[in-house]
C-alpha positions, 0 to 999 in steps of 0.5 A: 805384464804377467798380471795384466795377462792373467787379468785379461784371461780371467775376464775371458773366462768369466765372459765364457761362463756367463755366455754359457749360462745365458745360452742355457737360459735362452733355451727356455725363453719364449722371446723371438729376439736373438739372445746372442749378437755378434759384433764385427770389427775391421781394425787397423792393428792388433792393439785395436783388435784387443781393445775391441774384444775387451770392450765387448767383454766389459759390455756384457757386464753393463746392465745399463746397456745389455738386457738380461739373457743377451750376450755380445760376441766379437768377430774381428779381422785385420784391415787390408790395404787392398780393398778387394781382399777386404771385401772377401774377408768381410764376407768370409769372416764376418757376414758368415758369422752373422754379425749385426754390425761392423766397426771399422777403422784404418790407418791414416796413410792407407786412404779410405778405399778399404773402409769404403769396401767394407761399407759397400759390402755390408751396406748391400746386406743392410748391415750397419757400419760404424766408422771411427776414423773415416772423415771423407765427405764421400761417406755422407752420401747415403746413396752409396754408403747406405748404412754407414755411421761414424763417431768422427765428424767429416772434414767439411764440418770444420766450416761450422767452427769457422763461423763461430770463430768469425763471429767471435773475432767480428770478421765480416768479410772473408776469402775462402780457399779450397781444393776442387775435390769432394771435400773442398767443395763440401766445406764451401757448400757447408759454409754457405748453407750454414751461414744462412741458417746460422744468422737467422736467429741472431740480433740485427746488430750482430755481424754477418760474415760474407764471402768476398772471393772464392779461390778454388785450385786443383790438388797437387799444386806446383804454384799458387801465384796466379790466385794470389794476384786476385786475392791481393786486390780484394778488400778482405784480409781474412783467409779460410783455407781447406787444403791437404798438407802438401798443397798447404805448403805450396800456398804458404810458400807463395803467399809469403813471397807476396807478403800476404802472411805478414802483419794485417793478414789472418789465416784460419786453416783446417787440420790437414793444412795445420800440419804443413812444415812451413805454416806461418807464425800467427796462423789459427787452425783446428784440431779434432779432439781425440782424433788419434784415440782409436780406443776411445772411438771403439768404446763409444761405437760399441756402446752406441750399438748396444744402446740401439739394440737394447731399445730395438729389443724392447720395441721390435722383433729382430730377425737374425743377420744374413750369413751368406754373401752369395745370396743377393736376394737377402733383404734384412729389414732389421738391419735397416731399422737398426741403422735408424736406431743408431742415428737417433743415439745421443750418449755421453762417451769417452770422446764427448757427447756422441750424436749423429745427424741425418747422414749418420755423421757425428755432431757435437764433436769437440775441437781445439783452436791451435795457434802456430808459434815460432818453430812450428810450435802449436799452442791451444788458445781455445776450445769448441766443445759441447755445453751440457747446460745449453745443449749446444756447442760453445766457442771459448777463445782466450784472445790474449794468448793469440800471437797474430801474423807479424808477431802482433798481439792486437787483433788485425782489422781483417780488411783493407779499407779502400779509398775509392768507392763505387757508389750507386744512386737512383732517380728520385726527385728532389733527391736525385735529378737525372739528365741524359747527356746530349750528343755534343756534350762532353761533361756535366754542369758544375753542379752535376756529377756523371752517373752512367747507367750500365745495362747488364742485358746488352752491356751498353753504357748510357751517359747521364748527369745527376744533381740534387739533395743526395748528390750534394750530400755525397760531395760533402761526405767525400770531402769530410771523410776523404774518399773518392768515388765513381757514381752510377745509376741502379742497373734495373732502376729499382731500390730492391726487393727480395724473392724467396728461392728454395735451394736444397730445401732452404728458402733464401732471399735473393735481392735485386735493385740497389740492395742486390748490387750491395749484397752481391758486392758489386757496389760499396755504397748507396747514396739515395733516399733509401728507407731503413727497414728490418728486411734490408738491415738484415743484409746491408749496413745503414748509417744513421738517418740523414733525413727522417720521414714517414709514409703519407698519401698523395691525392689531387685536390677535388675541384670546386663544383663550378657548375652552371648553377654555382650561384644557387649553392648558398641556399639549399634546394629546400630553401629556394623552393620555400622562397619561391612559394613565399613570394607568391603566397605573400603576393596573393595575400597582399591582393586579398587584403587590398581587395577587401579592405575598405581603404584599399584601392579597389573601393576608392577607385570607384568613388574617387575618379582621381584614385589610381587603378585598383591593385590586381593580382599581377601587380601584387606579384610584381610588388613581391618580386620587386621588394625581394630583388630590391628593384624600384616599385613605380606602381601597383603598391598596396593602399590599405594599412593591413596590406602595407604592414605585410609589405613591411614584414616582407621587405624585412624578410627580403633584406635578411634573405638577400644579405644571407645569400650575399654572404654565403655566395662570397663564402662559396665562390670566393673564400672556399678551398677544397678539402682532401677526400681522404682522412689518412691511412685509417680512412674507411674507403681505403680499408674497404675493398668494395669502394671504387677507390684506386690506391697504389705504391711502388713495387718492391719498395720499402712501402710495399714491404711495410704493407706486407708486414702489417696484418691489419692492412692485408686486405688493403694490400691485396687490393693495391698490389695489382695497381702498383707502379714500377716507379714513383714518377709514373704514379705521380703523373697518374695522380695529376691526370686523375687516373690514380686517386691515392698514391702512398709513398715516402712523405719527403717526395710527396710533400715536395710534389705537393709544394711544387704543384698546388693542385696536389695535397697530402692527406692524413697524418704520417704513418710508418715513420722511418728515415733515409740512410746511406747503405753500405756492405755488411761489415764495411769499414766506412760505416762508422765514419759515414755515421759520424759525418752525418751526425755532424751535418745535422748539428752544423745545419748542413742538412737543413740547408739541403732541405730548404734548397731541394725539398721545399724548392725555394719559396714555392711552398710559401707561395702555395700557402699564400695562394691558399689564404688568398680569396679566389678571383671569380671568373666566367666559370664561377658565374656562367650560370648567372649569365646563362640565366639572363640569356634564358630570360632574354630568350623567354622574353623573345618567345613571349613577345612572339606569342604576344604578336601572334595573339595580337594579330589573331585579336585584330582579325577577330576585331575586324570581323566584328567591325564588318559585322557591326557595320553591316548591321548598321547599314541594314538597320539604316536601310530599314529606317530609310524604307520606313521614311520613304513609305511615310513620305510617299504616303504624304505625297499621295495625300498631297497629290490628291489634293493637287489633282483637284485643282490642276490637270492630271499628269503635270505634277507627276512628270515634274516630279519624275524629272527631278527625281531621275535626272540624266547622268552627269547632271547635277542633282536637284534639291531632292538629293537631300534625302538621306540615303538616296545616294547610297541606295543608288550607288549600290543599286545594280543596273538592270538588264532589260529582259524580254517582254514578259520577263523580269529584268536581270541584274547584270554586274559588270565584269572585273576590271571593266565598266559597263556602258551607260544605259537607261537606268530604271528607277528602283523597284521601291521608288515611289515615283516609278511610274510615268503615269500617276493619273490612277492616283488622282482621285 
């Protein structure tokens, strides 16, 4: 003791001498930074105070942490249990001494009120405070403890160690028990937050721990039995507990009465609960390394402070610390900057690697894993310590040293395997057919299973019956691995997709639909056509695929163009035009050859009266069309040899054209089958957003997630995102109606639809290949059993049987294939154009005959006018000839009369001639009527009306419809016998 005392005083003497030298040197320095720094200490006992002084004395000789001409001094006070007295002591004995930082510790039994008082007071003047024993969560609140830093981790940091232990033991489902105080809620929040980030970078085959039940209790318990009832019915048997020592005793007592501390149960507790006097055997707990070594923490805190000040001296100018608690206007900016330098420290100290987080809390703190044995013996079975090589914490546990509850050496499963499961499914033909039960129905059909729909919005239940591929699989699966189930439909009718939620700066994925029900542990299993993809596998378990499939495109078959001119399809428009031109060109050449040939009908018809009429242009055209259409040619054939040679060539041409037309007509109208519009996912029309092509999938489905992942399909996805449907059924109906051109979905469903409806077809090759799996909760005990059962179903042919029964729908697909190979039967729709052509021909013929009739009438009228004119001309010509004849006769008569007058009395012959020439009406005419034209002349001679004397007689026509009375008709003017006295003619 004497030697130690002498040694200590020697150190003090050396420190005083060194300090004096430094002060003398500082007078001559040009630096603005202080050369002396007072470090305050609020410590719990004298040993701590003595160690604090010794540590600072040693620090002054450590050139690694203390620059030249810089000296540290200690200013200590004793921690008072009364926080008010502590505040006054800090002001009077520390702040007035211009301390740059304060190191504070307290007794574990005195609480954290006094350290909080030191933190409040020092923080008001921005003086950093380094705690070495305060572990409450309240000190992490920087709104209150603005400049508090600690070399011990808070209690709630034990949640990080919990996650490491769960990962080591592969426990996937836990129950968290915590008090409702600040630290209890903090450890729950730390576990939930850290678990999200902890598994972000893990492999997909690693196990994620999920919280099945959270039990929160009020501190100072009297009984815990009410909470144990819910815990006993839960599936998990792993309990993570944060409680004070007193509350832990009550919990362990009641849990023992419920047989929840025996075999099969796992308890992992924090430090306080580990000190309960009735901690069951087999409990695992944590113990902070160096938690009771205040001296080590004092040293680490002093050296952390010295390291920060050294760096700050080299970078910034440090103002002197405040010295008056009464000056509330003091704003020490150097203290704020010093606190930031302290948080950035990362040194190796006596308590391990010392570093701090953004709240000033210690990280990289080491823990011992304690296993409780008989008679409350505590055995260290593992360590959670800093790995300097990897620069992170590492968990090491020796499993063989652990004695589990019930004195078991084997690690418990940590879960109670239920035999009655809640199974969810969703309507998706042909995997699940859903039928609503009628009002008069009380149970489903034998091949159906009840599958109610629970509506969470109005808490109603609708009764449905389900059957199909997945229902048969579920029935067989329950028989094979021996479990019972309650089947229900997806509450929102969706498979499930995630929405990113920003919670306290961390983006979390919130799932809905079937996946959300499984993630939130509202269901145990999903038996549906659930596609396996990475996004879903991150949050739920999948069995091995029960059906392999991919993604394909469904579209409606393009209808054949059965237009009115379908019969013209065998030839192109150019060929039809050339045929039409060829007919008339050949007809023209035939006419010319037969016209100018010496052996043609044109020449022979003039020499031989028995020869047929000559071949005209109309007959040549008729001949050309007759040969082309294979109709009989009765007349109008060419006669010359040259024309007949051309006719034979034309007949050969016509035979080839007609045969080609007939063959192509059969191909187009009978054997033609339409092809798909799209070639697959790489079709340019799908990739090009400018094309007028609508494509879609189902919102939030696995196909939707696939398109989100594929960068090369981003343009296409942006286009189809606005067209996406809520269900596949709606999209398929729109494809049938022609509203949607392409529906992208799972190949199994689309192949089923295409086999059922021959008007639908899948386009292109499969892409995005995956499989349908059965979904289970993370860490579900049924995962392995379900996977093995599905593998057995594949080997036994049961899955193939389900495919034939439900996917291919019996022989429907074969019927479609047979229909594809069978020629089409031509109907009116195909040949309507031909009938319309005939109708047009008939209408054209009727129109032409009307034109011909009108033309003929016009020609007849014209011919009649010509005949009348010709007849009038003939009459006029006859009259002129008659006049000439009469004149000649009169001349002869005169001559004759002259001869008679010489022998007879005058007037005799003239009277006799007059009587003969003008007999009375009604008497028969004499022989003199034999003169031609007399009767006609007299018939058309109009009667004369006797005029007055001296006037010429008027010709009076009788009124229409009336007859004129008989009068004495005078002889015509030109009559040669018009005279009663011809004596003057007698010579």
